[in-house]
C-alpha positions in Angstrom: -8.2 15.4 -15.4 -7.0 17.8 -18.1 -9.6 20.3 -19.3 -11.8 19.8 -16.2 -12.5 22.5 -13.7 -11.5 21.9 -10.1 -14.8 21.7 -8.2 -15.9 20.3 -4.9 -14.0 19.1 -1.8 -10.3 18.1 -1.9 -9.0 17.1 1.5 -5.4 18.3 2.2 -4.3 14.9 3.5 -2.1 14.3 6.5 0.9 12.0 6.2 0.4 9.5 9.0 3.5 8.4 11.0 4.1 5.4 13.1 5.4 5.9 16.6 9.0 5.6 15.3 8.1 8.5 12.8 8.4 6.3 9.7 5.5 6.8 7.3 2.6 4.5 8.0 1.7 3.6 4.4 -1.1 1.2 5.5 -2.8 4.1 7.4 -2.2 6.4 4.5 -3.9 4.0 2.1 -6.8 3.5 4.5 -7.3 7.3 4.8 -7.4 7.7 1.1 -9.9 5.0 0.7 -12.0 6.3 3.6 -12.1 9.8 2.1 -12.9 8.4 -1.4 -15.8 6.4 0.0 -17.1 9.5 1.8 -17.6 11.2 -1.6 -14.7 13.7 -1.8 -13.9 15.0 -5.3 -10.1 14.5 -5.1 -7.2 14.1 -2.7 -4.2 16.4 -2.0 -1.2 14.6 -0.5 2.1 16.1 0.5 1.0 19.7 1.1 1.5 21.7 4.2 -1.0 19.5 6.1 1.0 16.5 4.9 4.2 17.8 6.5 6.0 17.9 3.2 8.7 20.1 4.8 9.9 17.1 6.9 9.7 14.5 4.1 12.7 13.6 1.9 12.1 13.9 -1.8 11.9 10.1 -2.1 9.3 9.9 0.7 7.4 12.7 -1.0 7.1 10.5 -4.1 6.3 7.3 -2.1 3.4 9.1 -0.5 2.0 10.2 -3.8 2.4 6.6 -5.2 0.6 5.2 -2.2 -2.4 7.5 -2.5 -2.6 7.0 -6.3 -2.5 3.2 -5.8 -5.1 3.3 -3.0 -7.9 5.1 -4.9 -9.9 4.1 -7.9 -11.9 7.1 -9.2 -10.8 10.3 -7.6 -8.0 12.5 -8.9 -4.8 13.0 -6.9 -3.5 16.5 -6.8 0.1 16.3 -5.5 1.9 19.1 -3.7 5.1 19.7 -5.6 6.1 23.2 -4.9 9.4 24.6 -3.6 11.2 27.9 -3.0 13.6 26.8 -5.7 12.2 26.8 -9.2 14.4 24.0 -10.5 13.5 21.9 -7.4 9.8 22.5 -8.1 10.2 21.4 -11.7 12.0 18.2 -10.6 9.4 17.4 -7.9 6.6 18.1 -10.4 8.1 15.8 -13.0 8.6 13.0 -10.3 5.0 13.6 -9.1 3.7 13.2 -12.7 5.7 10.0 -13.1 4.2 8.7 -9.8 0.7 9.0 -11.3 -0.5 12.4 -10.0 -3.4 13.8 -12.0 -2.6 17.4 -11.1 -0.2 19.5 -9.0 -0.5 22.0 -6.2 2.3 24.6 -6.2 2.9 26.7 -3.2 4.5 30.0 -3.9 8.2 30.3 -3.2 8.7 30.8 0.5 11.5 32.6 2.4 13.0 34.0 -0.9 10.2 36.6 -1.2 10.4 37.1 -4.9 9.0 40.1 -6.6 5.9 39.7 -8.8 8.0 39.2 -12.0 10.0 36.4 -10.4 6.8 34.9 -8.9 5.1 34.7 -12.3 8.2 33.3 -14.0 8.5 30.6 -11.3 5.0 29.3 -12.0 5.3 29.7 -15.7 8.5 27.7 -15.8 6.9 24.7 -13.9 3.8 24.9 -16.1 5.9 25.0 -19.3 8.0 22.0 -18.2 5.3 19.7 -16.7 2.2 19.0 -18.7 -0.4 18.5 -15.9 -3.2 20.8 -14.6 -1.7 23.0 -11.9 -3.1 25.0 -9.0 -1.1 27.9 -7.6 -1.3 28.3 -3.9 -1.3 31.6 -2.0 -0.6 31.3 1.8 1.3 34.4 2.8 1.3 33.5 6.5 3.5 30.5 5.6 5.5 32.0 2.7 6.0 35.6 3.7 4.8 36.9 0.4 1.4 37.3 -1.3 0.9 36.3 -4.9 -0.2 39.6 -6.4 -3.7 39.6 -7.8 -2.3 40.6 -11.2 0.2 37.8 -11.1 -2.7 35.3 -10.6 -4.7 36.9 -13.4 -1.7 36.8 -15.8 -1.1 33.1 -15.0 -4.7 32.2 -15.7 -3.9 32.5 -19.4 -1.5 29.5 -19.2 -3.2 26.3 -20.4 -1.8 24.2 -17.6 -2.5 26.7 -14.8 -6.2 26.0 -14.0 -6.6 27.0 -10.4 -5.8 29.2 -7.4 -5.9 28.1 -3.8 -6.7 31.1 -1.7 -5.5 31.0 1.9 -4.7 34.6 2.6 -7.8 35.2 4.7 -8.5 38.3 2.5 -11.9 38.1 0.8 -11.3 41.3 -1.1 -8.2 39.8 -2.7 -10.2 36.6 -3.5 -13.0 38.6 -5.0 -10.7 40.6 -7.2 -9.1 37.4 -8.6 -12.6 36.0 -9.3 -13.7 39.3 -10.9 -10.7 39.5 -13.2 -10.6 35.8 -14.3 -14.3 35.6 -15.2 -14.7 33.6 -18.4 -11.3 31.9 -17.9 -10.9 28.1 -17.3 -9.5 29.0 -13.9 -11.0 27.7 -10.6 -10.6 29.5 -7.3 -10.6 27.1 -4.3 -10.8 28.0 -0.7 -7.8 27.2 1.5 -9.5 28.4 4.7 -12.3 26.1 5.8 -14.1 28.9 7.6 -14.2 31.1 4.5 -15.2 28.3 2.0 -18.9 29.3 2.1 -18.4 33.0 1.5 -15.9 32.3 -1.2 -18.3 30.0 -3.0 -20.9 32.7 -2.8 -18.5 34.9 -4.7 -17.8 32.3 -7.4 -15.2 29.9 -5.9 -15.7 26.3 -6.9 -14.7 24.4 -3.8 -12.1 23.9 -1.2 -8.8 22.2 -0.4 -9.9 21.4 3.1 -8.3 20.4 6.4 -11.6 19.7 8.1 -12.5 17.4 5.2 -10.1 14.8 6.6 -12.1 14.3 9.7 -15.6 15.3 8.7 -15.6 14.6 4.9 -19.4 13.9 4.7 -20.4 17.2 6.3 -17.8 19.1 4.4 -19.0 17.6 1.1 -22.6 18.3 2.1 -21.9 21.9 2.8 -19.9 22.5 -0.4 -22.4 20.6 -2.5 -25.3 22.6 -1.1 -23.5 25.9 -1.8 -22.6 24.9 -5.3 -26.2 23.9 -5.9 -27.4 27.3 -4.7 -29.0 25.9 -1.5 -27.5 28.5 0.8 -29.9 27.8 3.7 -28.6 24.2 3.9 -25.0 25.3 3.3 -25.2 28.0 6.0 -26.7 25.5 8.5 -23.8 23.1 7.9 -21.2 25.9 8.0 -22.4 26.9 11.4 -22.4 23.2 12.5 -18.8 22.8 11.4 -17.7 26.2 12.6 -16.4 25.0 16.0 -14.3 22.4 14.2 -12.9 24.9 11.7 -11.7 27.0 14.6 -10.4 24.0 16.7 -8.3 22.8 13.8 -6.3 26.0 14.0 -6.1 26.4 17.7 -2.4 25.3 17.3 -0.3 25.3 14.2 -1.7 23.2 11.3 -1.3 20.1 11.1 -1.0 19.5 14.8 -4.8 19.6 15.5 -5.9 17.6 12.5 -3.4 14.8 13.4 -4.8 14.8 16.9 -8.4 14.8 15.6 -7.7 11.9 13.3 -6.1 10.0 16.2 -9.1 10.7 18.4 -11.4 9.3 15.7 -9.2 6.2 15.4 -7.3 7.0 12.3 -3.6 6.8 13.1 -1.3 7.6 16.0 -1.3 11.4 15.9 2.5 11.4 15.7 4.3 14.2 13.9 7.9 14.8 13.0 9.9 17.4 14.8 9.8 20.4 15.1 6.1 19.9 15.4 5.0 18.8 18.9 1.9 17.1 20.3 -1.1 19.3 21.3 -1.3 20.8 24.7 -3.8 19.0 27.1 -6.1 22.1 27.4 -6.4 22.4 23.7 -6.7 18.7 23.3 -9.7 18.6 25.7 -11.3 21.4 23.6 -10.8 19.5 20.4 -12.2 16.3 21.9 -15.3 18.2 23.0 -15.9 19.6 19.5 -15.5 16.1 17.9 -17.8 14.5 20.4 -20.5 17.1 19.6 -20.2 16.4 15.9 -20.3 12.6 16.5 -23.5 13.0 18.5 -25.1 15.3 15.8 -27.3 13.9 13.0 -25.3 12.9 10.0 -25.9 15.0 6.9 -27.7 13.6 3.9 -25.4 12.1 1.1 -24.6 14.5 -1.8 
């Protein structure tokens, strides 16, 4: 997908586990095919939602290979970031060899690099691995924001074509959009509840958690917004709002795993230290999903 702008809905996939906590590759392939059939624009395995932190490097690559083999037309954007630059380079090379079409690179976590080190980290991976890459800002996970100027500087690299914004700060997103106008540099929402306002500012889509369980509605909302039909997009945004909130009532990816299990897609099992959802929150999630199931399905994009 080199030279293409990232646009549309890209579900951040879960990694389904069997009851013994081995990876359920049959369910993983089924999830990929279900999402492709629903009309998503790409798939993002082995990110935060895919519990990459509890996968071995070999499992990481096996998940990517499974998703690549399962789909026919949509690109696979593989998570391959690390808090070690050389480890990120190694994982990115292995992801490319596994057939990934592009890479999602979380900023270095725990280390808390200064802007110069942050920029050098991303440039090193982009220099070493010739695939389109999205840099990922999620300071609630990493402990450090990617500075706006760092993102702007990186937009000049031919392999760095996108920015996943999950800081919750629309002013920061707006500044990145403002300062990268005219660049081949896509800004994607990493917060489902902020996808619509981000698109109104110039973002081109979302790497979505909700898209795993409600792909048709998520695609309809994003498609309407990208087409400029904000009345329809706003209606769908409000319809999905309770789900957006419910999927973060506990730490992601606990709720999305439970939601998929409720819908019959997997066991809901997660690897420690994640735990199953508390019963009160689970009841609330069931109620939200039931209301969406009873609602009229959106028109196809």
